[in-house]
N, C-alpha and C positions, 0 to 999 in steps of 0.2 A: 504495500500499500506505499509504503515511502517514497519508492520508486515511480508511482504514478505521480504524487504529488511533485515530486522534483522534477519531472518530465514536463510537466504543467506551468512551475515554476519557470524552468528555461525556456520554453518554447512560448507561452504568453508575453514575456516581454519585450520579445523581437517583433512578435504579433500586433502589441498596442504601440509599439513606435513608429512601423510600418504605415499602420493605419493612420495614425498621428501625423504623420509626413505626407502621406498621401494625400489626406484632406487639405492641409497647409498648400501645397504645390496645387492643389485643384485651384483654390483660391487665385493663386497668383498667375494662373494659367488663365483662367477666366479675365482677369486684367490686363493681361497681355495682349489676347484674343481683343478684345475691346479700343486699347489702342492700335492696333495694326489696322483695324475696321475704320477708324478717324483718322490715322494717319493716309488710307487707301482713297477716302472720300476727300480729303485735303488734297492729294495730288491729283485728283479726279477735275475739282475744282480748278485746279491752276491750268489745265489744258482748255 
């Protein structure tokens, strides 16, 4: 039983960190996408 808890502890931490980082990166990617779209519109208006 201790082995099972040890495996959960060892595997749970990396999973939690991975999910946290993915959520953070997703927000930044959304902002980057908006910025790229705004830049495209600005360049399109210059022509």
